[in-house]
C-alpha positions, 0 to 999 in steps of 0.5 A: 943372728948374734952369733953371726954378728960376733963372729962374721958369716964365714966363721959362723958357717965354719961353726955350723959345720963343726956343730954338724960333725959333732951332732953326727958323731953323737948320733952314731954313737948314742946308745939311749933314746935320750942320747940320740934325741939331744944329739939329733937336736945339736945336729939340726940346730946348725944350718948354712942357709943364712951365710948363703942368703947374706952373701949372694949378690941380689941378682943370684939369689934366685938361682941359688935358692934353685941350686939349694932345692937341687942339693936337697933333692939330691941329698934325699935321694942319696939318703934314700940309696943309702938306706937301700943299701943297708936294708939287708945288713944287720945290727946297728950299723943299719941306723948308725951309719946313716946317722954318721954319713953327714960327717963326711961331706961336712969335713970336706966343706970344712976344708974347703971353707974360706977363713 
């Protein structure tokens, strides 16, 4: 809340994307459980839902919530297929690639984010 008041909603959303990108990179490059735990905490703390709920017109909030649920379901399905595709691989790519994957959509959203 406080960061959103200082930076504004759009810049807070961009900050959330940057934090998610940093969290993904830290998770994928972790070599110790402590590093992975801290990186996971960094990646989980960044969300864009506050920006969504505060900028959507009141009449569209229900539709946007349903759209968000659709995106969550799509993301879970994509994660499942990603894990299935990596099931027969060996080495650290089996767990590093899924942790690094959120980097790519966040980078795309960061390029399209309004300033």
